C-alpha positions in Angstrom: 47.4 86.5 33.9 47.3 82.6 32.9 50.9 81.4 33.2 51.1 79.2 30.2 49.2 81.3 27.7 49.5 84.6 28.4 45.7 85.0 28.4 44.3 88.0 30.0 40.6 87.3 31.5 38.8 90.7 32.3 35.0 92.4 31.4 37.4 94.9 29.3 38.8 92.7 27.1 37.3 92.4 23.6 39.2 89.7 22.2 37.3 86.6 22.9 38.2 84.1 20.3 35.7 81.3 18.6 38.4 79.4 16.5 42.3 79.4 16.4 44.1 80.7 13.3 43.0 79.9 10.0 44.3 80.3 6.4 44.7 84.1 6.6 46.8 83.8 9.8 44.2 85.2 12.3 42.0 83.8 15.1 38.3 83.7 14.8 36.5 86.4 16.9 33.8 85.1 18.8 31.6 88.2 18.1 32.0 87.3 14.2 31.3 83.7 14.6 27.9 84.2 16.7 26.5 86.9 14.6 27.6 85.0 11.0 26.1 82.1 12.3 23.1 83.7 13.7 22.1 85.4 10.4 22.9 82.2 8.1 20.6 80.1 10.3 17.8 82.8 10.0 18.5 82.6 6.2 17.8 79.2 6.0 15.1 79.0 8.7 12.8 81.7 6.5 11.1 79.5 4.1 9.4 78.2 7.3 8.9 81.0 9.6 11.8 80.0 12.3 14.1 83.0 10.9 13.7 84.6 14.5 14.4 81.3 16.5 17.0 80.1 14.5 18.8 83.7 14.9 18.7 83.5 18.5 20.1 80.2 18.6 23.1 80.9 16.4 23.7 84.2 18.6 23.7 81.9 22.0 25.4 78.5 20.3 28.9 79.1 21.6 28.5 81.4 24.3 30.8 79.3 26.8 33.3 80.0 24.8 33.6 83.4 26.2 34.7 81.7 29.5 38.2 82.3 30.7 39.1 78.6 31.1 37.8 78.1 27.5 39.5 81.3 25.9 43.0 79.8 27.7 42.5 76.4 26.3 42.2 77.7 23.0 45.4 79.2 23.3 46.9 76.1 24.6 45.1 73.5 22.0 46.6 76.1 19.2 50.0 76.0 20.5 50.3 72.2 21.3 47.7 70.6 19.2 44.5 68.9 20.6 41.4 69.8 21.7 39.9 72.4 24.3 38.1 69.9 26.5 35.8 72.1 28.1 32.0 72.2 27.6 30.7 75.1 25.9 27.3 74.4 24.8 25.3 74.0 28.1 25.5 77.9 29.0 24.3 78.5 25.7 21.1 76.0 26.1 20.3 77.7 29.6 20.5 81.0 27.9 17.9 79.8 25.3 15.7 78.0 27.9 15.8 81.5 29.8 14.4 83.8 26.7 11.6 81.0 26.1 13.1 79.1 23.5 12.5 75.8 25.6 12.3 72.8 24.2 14.6 74.3 21.3 17.7 74.9 23.2 18.7 71.2 22.7 19.7 72.4 19.4 22.5 74.4 20.7 22.9 71.6 23.6 23.6 69.2 20.2 25.1 71.3 17.8 28.2 68.8 18.1 27.0 65.5 19.6 23.7 65.3 18.1 20.4 65.9 19.7 19.8 64.3 23.2 16.6 64.0 25.5 15.1 67.2 27.0 14.8 65.5 30.3 18.7 64.6 29.9 19.3 68.3 29.2 17.2 69.7 32.0 19.3 66.8 34.3 22.4 68.0 33.1 21.7 71.4 33.7 20.2 71.1 37.2 23.4 68.6 38.0 26.1 71.2 37.3 29.1 70.9 39.7 30.0 74.2 41.2 33.2 75.1 39.1 31.2 74.6 35.8 28.5 76.9 37.4 30.7 79.5 38.2 32.5 79.2 34.9 29.3 80.0 32.9 28.6 82.7 35.2 31.9 84.3 34.2 31.1 83.8 30.5 28.0 85.3 30.7 29.2 88.1 32.6 31.8 88.9 30.2 29.5 88.3 27.3 27.2 90.9 28.8 29.8 93.2 28.9 31.4 92.7 25.6 28.6 91.6 23.2 25.5 93.3 25.4 23.8 93.2 21.9 23.2 89.5 22.6 21.0 90.0 25.1 19.3 93.2 24.2 16.3 91.6 22.5 13.3 90.2 24.8 11.9 86.4 24.5 11.4 85.1 21.5 7.8 84.4 19.9 6.8 80.9 19.1 4.5 80.1 16.5 0.9 78.8 18.1 1.4 75.7 16.0 4.5 74.9 17.5 3.0 75.5 20.8 -0.1 73.4 20.3 1.1 70.1 19.0 4.2 68.5 20.1 4.9 66.8 17.0 5.0 69.9 15.3 7.1 71.5 17.7 9.2 68.2 17.5 9.8 68.7 13.6 10.5 72.3 14.0 13.3 71.5 16.3 14.8 69.2 13.9 14.4 71.9 11.4 16.2 74.7 13.4 18.7 72.1 14.7 19.8 71.5 10.7 19.8 75.5 10.1 22.0 76.0 13.3 24.6 72.6 12.4 24.8 74.0 9.2 25.3 77.6 9.7 27.8 77.1 12.4 29.6 74.6 10.2 29.5 76.8 7.1 30.7 79.9 9.0 33.6 78.1 10.9 34.7 76.7 7.5 34.8 79.8 5.6 37.1 81.3 8.7 39.8 78.5 8.2 39.3 78.4 4.4 39.8 82.7 4.9 36.9 82.5 1.7 33.3 83.9 1.7 30.6 81.5 3.2 29.7 78.9 0.2 25.9 79.2 -0.1 24.7 78.6 -3.2 22.2 81.6 -4.6 18.5 80.3 -5.3 18.2 78.5 -8.1 15.8 80.3 -10.8 13.4 77.3 -11.5 11.5 79.2 -14.2 14.6 79.1 -16.3 15.3 75.3 -15.3 11.6 74.0 -16.1 12.0 76.0 -19.7 15.5 74.3 -20.0 13.5 71.2 -18.8 11.2 71.1 -21.6 13.8 72.2 -24.1 15.6 68.6 -23.7 12.9 66.7 -22.8 11.7 67.5 -26.4 15.1 66.7 -27.8 15.4 63.1 -25.9 12.2 61.9 -26.8 13.0 63.2 -30.7 16.0 60.5 -30.4 14.1 57.9 -28.7 12.6 54.9 -30.3 9.1 55.5 -30.9 6.7 53.3 -28.4 3.2 52.3 -28.7 2.0 53.9 -25.5 4.3 57.0 -26.1 0.9 59.1 -26.9 -0.3 57.9 -23.3 3.0 59.0 -21.5 2.2 62.4 -23.6 -0.7 62.8 -21.7 0.3 61.6 -18.6 3.2 64.0 -18.6 0.6 67.1 -19.7 -1.4 66.4 -17.0 1.4 66.7 -14.3 2.1 70.1 -16.0 -1.3 71.6 -15.9 -1.3 70.1 -11.9 2.0 71.9 -11.0 -0.1 75.4 -10.9 -2.2 74.1 -8.1 -1.4 74.9 -4.6 1.5 73.3 -2.5 0.0 70.3 -0.7 0.1 66.5 -1.4 -0.2 65.3 -4.8 -0.3 61.7 -6.0 0.6 60.6 -9.4 -1.0 57.1 -9.7 0.2 55.6 -12.7 0.8 52.1 -14.3 4.7 51.1 -14.9 6.1 52.5 -18.1 3.6 55.5 -17.8 6.8 57.8 -18.1 6.5 59.0 -14.2 10.3 59.3 -14.4 10.0 62.7 -16.8 6.4 63.8 -15.6 7.3 63.4 -12.2 10.3 65.8 -12.7 8.3 68.2 -15.1 5.6 68.5 -12.1 8.4 69.6 -9.4 10.0 71.8 -11.9 7.0 73.7 -12.6 5.6 74.2 -9.3 8.5 75.2 -7.8 8.6 77.7 -10.7 5.0 78.8 -9.7 5.3 78.8 -6.0 9.2 79.6 -5.1 10.3 76.6 -4.2 13.6 76.1 -2.6 14.6 72.6 -4.3 13.5 69.5 -5.6 13.9 66.8 -4.2 13.6 63.3 -5.4 13.8 60.0 -3.2 14.2 56.4 -4.8 13.8 53.3 -2.5 16.6 51.4 -4.7 19.7 52.2 -5.6 19.2 50.7 -9.3 16.3 53.2 -10.0 18.1 56.3 -7.9 21.4 55.9 -10.2 19.3 55.0 -13.3 16.6 58.5 -12.7 19.9 60.6 -11.7 21.3 59.5 -15.3 18.1 60.7 -16.9 18.0 64.1 -15.1 21.5 65.2 -15.6 21.5 64.6 -19.1 18.4 67.0 -19.2 19.6 69.7 -16.7 23.3 69.6 -16.4 23.6 71.0 -19.8 26.9 73.2 -20.8 28.4 72.0 -17.4 25.6 73.6 -15.4 25.7 72.2 -11.7 22.2 71.2 -11.1 21.5 67.5 -10.2 23.3 66.2 -7.0 23.3 62.6 -7.0 23.6 61.4 -3.3 23.5 57.9 -1.9 25.8 55.0 -0.9 26.9 54.3 -4.4 28.0 57.5 -5.2 31.9 57.7 -5.1 31.8 61.9 -4.2 35.5 62.3 -3.5 36.4 61.5 -7.3 33.5 63.6 -8.3 33.7 67.6 -8.8 34.4 69.5 -5.9 31.0 71.4 -6.0 29.4 67.7 -5.4 31.3 67.0 -2.5 30.1 70.3 -0.7 26.5 70.3 -1.9 26.2 66.3 -0.5 26.5 67.6 2.8 23.9 69.7 3.3 22.0 69.4 -0.1 23.1 72.9 -1.4 21.9 71.8 -5.1 18.6 72.7 -6.7 17.9 69.0 -8.0 19.0 66.4 -5.6 18.6 62.6 -6.3 18.8 60.4 -3.3 17.3 57.4 -2.3 14.6 57.0 0.4 16.8 55.4 3.2 19.1 58.4 3.1 16.2 60.8 3.3 14.1 59.4 6.2 17.1 58.3 8.4 18.6 61.7 7.8 14.9 63.2 9.1 14.9 60.8 12.0 18.0 60.8 12.8 20.1 63.2 15.5 23.6 63.6 14.7 24.9 67.0 12.8 26.2 65.6 9.9 23.2 64.1 8.7 20.6 66.5 9.7 23.0 69.5 8.3 20.6 68.8 5.1 17.4 68.3 6.8 16.2 72.4 6.8 16.3 71.7 3.2 13.0 69.9 3.3 11.0 72.7 4.3 9.5 74.7 0.9 11.0 72.1 -1.1 9.1 69.9 -3.4 9.5 66.4 -2.8 9.0 63.5 -5.2 8.6 60.3 -3.2 9.2 57.5 -6.2 7.6 53.7 -5.6 6.0 54.6 -2.3 4.5 51.5 -1.9 8.2 50.3 -0.7 8.2 52.7 2.2 8.7 50.4 5.1 5.1 49.3 6.9 6.5 49.2 10.4 7.6 52.8 10.1 4.6 54.4 8.1 2.6 56.1 10.7 5.9 58.3 12.0 7.0 58.5 8.0 3.4 59.9 7.2 3.2 62.1 10.2 6.0 63.8 9.3 5.1 64.4 5.5 1.8 65.7 6.8 3.7 68.2 9.3 5.7 69.5 6.8 3.3 70.0 4.2 0.8 71.6 6.7 3.6 73.8 8.7 6.8 73.9 6.8 5.7 75.0 3.1 6.7 71.6 1.6 4.8 69.9 -1.4 4.9 66.1 -1.6 4.4 64.5 -4.7 3.9 60.4 -4.1 4.3 58.2 -7.7 3.8 54.6 -7.7 2.0 52.2 -10.3 0.6 50.6 -7.2 -0.6 53.8 -5.1 -1.0 52.5 -1.4 -4.4 53.7 0.7 -2.3 55.9 3.0 -5.3 57.7 3.6 -6.7 54.7 5.7 -4.1 55.2 8.1 -4.5 58.2 11.0 -1.7 60.4 10.0 -3.1 61.3 6.7 -6.8 60.8 7.9 -8.7 63.8 5.9 -5.8 65.5 4.6 -7.1 66.9 1.0 -4.8 65.4 -1.6 -4.8 66.3 -5.3 -5.0 63.2 -7.6 -2.8 64.3 -10.9 -4.7 61.8 -12.9 -8.2 62.2 -12.3 -9.4 58.7 -13.3 -6.7 56.5 -13.0 -8.9 53.5 -13.6 -9.0 54.8 -17.2 -5.3 55.2 -17.5 -4.8 51.8 -16.3 -6.9 50.4 -19.0 -5.0 52.7 -21.5 -1.8 51.3 -20.5 -2.7 47.5 -20.0 0.0 45.9 -22.0 -0.3 42.1 -20.3 -2.3 39.6 -18.9 -2.3 37.7 -16.0 -2.0 34.0 -16.2 -2.4 32.5 -12.7 -1.0 29.0 -12.3 -1.9 28.5 -8.2 -3.5 25.0 -8.5 -2.2 22.6 -9.1 1.2 23.9 -7.7 4.0 23.2 -10.3 7.8 22.9 -9.2 10.5 25.6 -9.7 12.0 23.4 -12.1 9.2 22.9 -14.0 8.8 26.8 -14.0 12.0 27.1 -15.4 11.4 24.4 -18.0 8.3 26.3 -19.2 10.2 29.8 -19.2 13.1 28.5 -21.2 10.5 27.5 -24.2 9.2 30.7 -24.1 13.0 32.1 -26.1 12.5 35.3 -23.9 11.7 35.0 -20.6 12.0 37.1 -16.9 11.6 34.7 -13.7 10.9 36.4 -10.7 11.5 35.1 -7.4 11.6 35.7 -3.9 14.7 34.0 -2.5 18.3 33.8 -3.8 18.0 29.8 -3.1 15.1 30.0 -5.7 17.1 32.0 -8.1 19.7 29.6 -7.6 17.6 26.7 -8.5 16.1 27.9 -11.4 19.1 29.5 -12.9 21.1 25.8 -12.3 18.2 24.3 -14.1 18.8 26.7 -17.2 22.6 26.1 -17.1 22.2 22.6 -17.2 19.7 22.4 -20.2 20.0 25.7 -22.0 23.0 27.4 -23.7 24.7 29.5 -21.1 25.0 32.1 -23.4 21.4 33.1 -23.2 21.0 32.4 -19.5 21.6 35.4 -16.5 20.7 35.3 -12.9 20.5 38.9 -10.6 20.5 38.6 -6.9 21.8 40.5 -3.8 24.7 37.3 -3.8 26.1 39.5 -6.8 28.1 42.5 -6.0 26.7 46.0 -7.7 29.0 46.3 -10.5 28.3 42.4 -11.2 24.9 43.2 -11.3 25.4 46.3 -13.9 27.4 44.1 -16.4 24.5 41.6 -16.3 21.7 43.8 -17.0 23.6 45.5 -19.7 24.2 42.1 -21.3 20.7 41.2 -20.9 19.4 44.6 -22.8 21.9 44.1 -25.5 20.8 40.6 -25.8 17.0 41.8 -25.8 17.5 44.3 -28.4 19.2 41.8 -30.5 16.1 39.7 -30.3 18.5 36.5 -29.2 17.2 34.2 -26.8 17.5 35.7 -23.6 16.8 33.9 -20.0 16.8 36.0 -16.6 15.9 34.6 -13.2 16.0 37.6 -10.5 15.3 38.1 -7.0 12.6 41.2 -5.9 15.6 43.9 -7.1 14.3 43.7 -10.6 11.0 44.7 -9.7 10.5 48.6 -8.9 12.1 50.6 -12.2 14.6 48.4 -13.6 14.5 49.1 -17.3 14.0 45.6 -19.1 11.2 44.9 -21.5 10.5 41.0 -21.8 7.3 39.4 -23.7 6.6 36.6 -20.8 7.4 37.4 -16.6 6.6 34.2 -14.2 6.3 35.4 -10.7 6.1 33.5 -7.6 3.6 34.4 -5.3 4.2 37.5 -3.4 2.7 40.4 -2.1 0.3 42.3 -4.5 2.3 45.0 -5.2 5.3 43.1 -5.9 3.3 41.3 -8.5 2.1 44.6 -10.1 5.8 45.6 -10.1 6.8 42.5 -11.8 4.1 42.7 -14.3 5.9 46.0 -15.3 9.0 44.3 -17.1 6.5 42.3 -19.7 5.8 44.3 -22.7 6.9 47.6 -21.0 7.0 49.4 -24.0 3.9 48.1 -25.5 5.9 47.4 -29.1 4.6 43.6 -29.0 1.5 43.5 -31.2 -0.2 41.8 -28.5 -0.4 41.5 -24.6 2.7 40.4 -22.9 2.3 37.4 -20.2 2.4 37.5 -17.2 2.3 34.0 -15.4 1.8 33.9 -11.2 2.8 30.6 -9.9 3.0 29.3 -6.8 5.9 26.6 -6.5 5.5 23.7 -3.8 9.1 24.0 -3.2 9.6 27.9 -3.4 10.4 29.8 -0.3 9.4 32.8 1.3 10.9 35.7 3.4 9.5 35.6 7.0 7.9 39.1 6.4 6.0 37.8 3.2 3.8 35.5 5.2 0.9 37.8 6.1 1.3 39.7 2.8 0.9 36.9 0.8 -2.1 35.3 2.8 -3.9 38.8 2.1 -2.8 38.7 -1.7 -4.5 35.3 -1.7 -7.8 36.4 0.1 -8.0 39.6 -2.6 -6.4 38.7 -5.9 -6.6 35.5 -8.2 -8.5 33.6 -10.5 -11.8 34.3 -10.3 -11.4 37.2 -8.3 -9.1 40.3 -9.2 -6.0 40.7 -11.1 -3.1 42.9 -9.3 -4.0 46.0 -11.4 -7.5 46.3 -10.3 -7.4 49.7 -8.5 -10.6 48.6 -6.0 -9.1 45.4 -5.5 -5.6 47.1 -4.5 -7.2 50.0 -2.0 -8.9 46.8 -0.2 -5.9 45.3 0.1 -3.4 47.9 1.7 -6.4 48.4 4.0 -6.2 44.8 5.1 -2.2 45.0 5.4 -2.4 47.9 7.5 -5.1 46.5 9.9 -3.4 42.6 10.0 0.1 44.5 10.8 -1.9 46.6 13.9 0.0 49.7 12.4 -2.6 51.9 14.9 -1.9 49.6 17.8 -0.2 51.3 20.9 2.5 48.7 21.1 3.5 48.9 17.8 7.1 50.4 16.4 5.6 53.3 14.7 3.6 54.5 17.6 6.6 54.1 20.0 8.5 56.0 18.0 5.6 58.6 18.0 5.4 58.4 21.9 9.3 59.3 22.0 9.0 62.2 19.3 6.2 63.8 21.6 8.9 63.6 24.8 11.5 65.2 22.5 13.3 62.1 23.2 15.7 61.9 20.2 18.3 59.1 21.0 15.2 56.7 22.0 14.2 57.4 18.4 17.0 57.0 16.4 19.0 54.4 18.4 16.1 52.7 20.3 15.2 53.3 24.1 17.3 52.3 26.8 16.9 49.4 29.2 16.3 50.8 32.6 19.1 48.9 34.3 21.8 48.0 31.6 21.2 51.6 29.8 22.2 49.6 26.6 19.2 50.9 23.4 17.4 48.5 22.2 17.9 48.9 18.2 15.1 46.7 17.3 12.8 49.7 18.5 14.9 52.5 16.9 13.9 53.9 13.3 16.0 52.1 11.0 14.2 52.2 7.5 16.7 48.7 6.6 16.6 46.3 9.4 20.3 45.5 9.9 20.4 41.9 10.0 23.0 41.6 7.1 26.8 41.4 6.8 28.6 43.6 4.5 31.2 41.6 2.4 33.8 42.8 -0.2 33.7 40.3 -3.3 37.0 41.0 -5.4 36.7 37.5 -7.3 34.1 39.4 -9.2 36.4 41.6 -10.8 38.5 40.5 -13.6 40.4 43.5 -14.6 43.8 43.4 -12.7 44.3 46.8 -12.0 40.9 47.1 -10.3 41.3 44.0 -8.3 45.0 45.4 -7.0 43.4 48.7 -6.0 40.4 46.7 -4.3 43.1 44.8 -2.2 45.2 47.7 -1.3 42.3 49.7 0.0 41.0 46.5 2.2 44.6 46.5 3.2 44.6 49.9 4.1 41.2 49.7 5.9 43.0 46.8 7.9 45.5 49.0 8.9 43.8 52.2 9.3 42.8 53.5 12.9 40.3 55.8 11.4 39.1 54.5 7.9 38.9 57.4 5.0 35.1 57.5 4.0 36.5 57.8 0.3 37.9 54.3 0.7 34.7 52.5 1.5 32.9 54.4 -1.4 35.5 53.1 -3.9 34.9 49.7 -2.8 30.9 49.8 -3.0 30.5 48.5 -6.4 32.3 45.3 -5.1 30.4 45.0 -1.8 27.6 42.8 -1.4 25.6 41.8 1.8 24.3 38.6 3.1 21.9 37.5 5.9 23.5 37.1 9.1 21.7 33.6 9.4 24.6 32.1 7.0 27.1 32.5 9.9 24.8 29.1 11.2 26.0 27.1 8.1 29.2 24.9 8.7 32.5 26.7 7.7 31.0 30.0 6.6 32.8 32.1 9.4 36.1 30.6 8.4 35.6 32.2 4.7 35.0 35.9 5.8 38.3 37.7 6.4 38.1 41.1 8.7 38.3 44.1 7.4 36.8 46.5 9.8 35.4 45.2 13.2 34.9 41.0 13.4 32.9 39.1 10.7 29.2 39.1 11.8 30.1 42.3 14.0 27.6 45.4 13.8 28.9 47.8 11.6 31.7 45.9 10.4 33.1 44.5 6.8 34.5 41.5 5.6 36.1 40.3 2.6 34.9 36.9 1.1 38.1 34.8 0.6 35.5 31.1 -0.5 34.0 30.7 -3.8 32.3 33.4 -6.0 30.7 32.1 -9.6 30.7 34.3 -12.2 27.3 34.0 -12.7 25.5 33.7 -9.6 28.1 35.4 -7.0 29.0 34.4 -3.5 29.0 30.5 -3.4 27.6 30.0 0.1 27.7 26.0 -0.2 31.9 25.5 0.7 33.6 22.7 -0.1 35.8 20.9 2.1 38.9 21.5 0.5 38.4 25.4 1.1 39.3 25.4 5.1 42.8 23.9 4.3 45.2 26.7 5.4 
């Protein structure tokens, strides 16, 4: 008898518990939880043939809870609060290994804290202290007595392909871990809520594709006609025809303005209906396009209150949305998911349960990767390898869309991989949709001021530059010489809410035929729906030049070609990562050579880029990540390899879609509405006082948060204008309030004046 809990531990006792009392007032039987989790995990793993392994992982995942010490600890925690504080995962991991599940037993070991490294798990098992060994022996003995069915089956069969290739096995482990974490969470949540397990039935994609066709037709009937509508319809029909083909890799190489948003979704829905896919997942590299596309898809699919489209990224306030959205976001339990490439791939290459619960949804899905030219070069090798593995072994279809389709097939992960080109003659389509002429002003080089003056003479013009400083130079010149009502700027020094307001004003001005001058950094290039007769673009990588060209004569309604003027101002800046890419752009494109929409020149350009960046070299980041994946070292992939002496992870060698070299800053000055401003101040104060910030608070602040490069901290006085909200100004993962100037036209003013330092 255990004195403080009254718990009796013996093999005849059948009431082994998994969790304390829930809404219904009774505890969760361990047998019910193990079987419930196993059945759910097997269901989730069925699309990729992993149901037997997932079922066994579910049966063993909480085996350690059968120990007398853990059972007594649960009763103590139930009475006094707190945690049990006794490991219950290592026994399940050992049982998994014993029945042939190495290295998949890592899923059991990590189902609370995250995937570790295979060598670390073996080390912890070998180094167990005598008390822990005795506790695990006792728990196994009780399980064999009380739940003998857990041990009745023999070793689990591992698919041959998983045994033959470590990278295939590593991906299988990621998917299995996802099924286990999701199943464990859902079964536990159902117990505490005294409700059925919350899993949506499979979507009827045949019905959804019919609905999409119907609503698309209505949308087009009410949209203003464009000169290129017939070509867009041709692209759409090519996509629908291709949807009947087999699952695999597809390419949609179509110029900007070809209607890829609707065409790619039409392909995905029809393909899902034909081949029984579980869901459609659309991943876009930029928040502005993600929000824009999600709104279009909702208008076509979320008809009469249907819960079809889930928009999931950092800019969505799920806490103030519908309950189904909050729940579906945790594991992408929705038929049609719109997210960012950052969220998609950092989940796929992650190791923590919260992010990886949704990863199993990628198996048997149709994934649309929009604007694939924006995938980070340094991570292309692991990303492409993961995509190929999902397609070849886990039933996934991937559609790559871009106006500047990269030649991924020049890299080893995609080499010899069959692909279906939805547009059989992309060069012909480019010619049909050519709505601009390129005007190269490379030699002699103008100044930014001269570019600003020339653009101003056009009446309506967009100038795209490479740095916020250059944007400020052009904008300030206009502010001095042009009516302020016709002049706008977009840059990352403006918070998202401010940028949205500027884009709305620009759309209205262009629609009214008024003089409209806009200068922007690269953020406008991919998918932002603006249509200028003239675009000026400072020299940049070839794909950026072509993306900028997509903002000129976008609808083809000018009656003449739009103009894209490529300039190389002598006083313009350039981000360091651009140097190699711009030099290669000069080699392949320019006056007397090719324009950026020349597909052969683009193909040769991408091959030069991959060779110059040495993506296949042994010491390259992507190759190092592949090395750690082969060794089942998940922390090294996600957090970076540890220094052998200090044991500090090297984050520069981790899988990070965005290189974290910026500071997140709240800008309440950007808000004119006093009620909203008051709410922002309240949220910041709550974050300062709270020991554990609520995610909902951060989401509510998101529209007013921008980022500045860490290098600004070296400017005199800037650090004094950053008031801590979370952590210290400039600290990793921190958040600061900007208390300096915020220009209503250009955003954060990083040229502080002396009077701002007087306290």
